[in-house]
N, C-alpha and C positions, 0 to 999 in steps of 0.2 A: 805529530804524535802517533805512536803506533796504535794498531787496532786493539791490542791487549790493554794498553794504557787507557785508551778510550773506554773500553768495557769496564775496566775497573773503576774509572771515574763515575760511570753511569750507574754501576752496581752500588757504589758507596753512596750516591745521592738517593737511591731507592731505599737502601737500608736506613739511613738517617731519617727520611721522610716517614717510613713505616714506624721507626722508633718513636718519633715525635708524636704521631697520632696515638699509639699505644699509651705513652706517658700521659697525654692530655686526657684521654678517656679514663685512665685510672685515677687521675687526680680529680676529675668531676665526680667520680663515684666516691672517692675518699671525702670530698667536701660534703656530699649528701649524707654520708654516714656520720661525719663529725657534727653536722648541724642537728641531725636526729639525736645523737648522744647529748648534745648541749640541752636540747629541749627536755629530754628525760631528766637530766640533772636538775635543770631549773624547776621542773614540775615537783621533783621529790626534795628539792633544796639541798642537793648534794654539793658540798663545797669542793671536794676533791681529796685525794689521799693525803696530801701534805697538811690539810687542816684537821685530820682526825688524830 
C-alpha cells in the first residue's frame, strides 16, 4: 500500500472517530433536554399538540 493510501486510511479513521464522539455528545445533550421537557409537560399536564 502506498504512503498516500495509508495516510488516507488513517485520516478517514480519525475523522470517523471524531464524528462519533461529536454525535454521542450531542445525543446526550438532546436526551437531557428531552427529559427536562417531559418533566415540565408532566408538571403542567400538557398532553401535546395533537391532543389540543
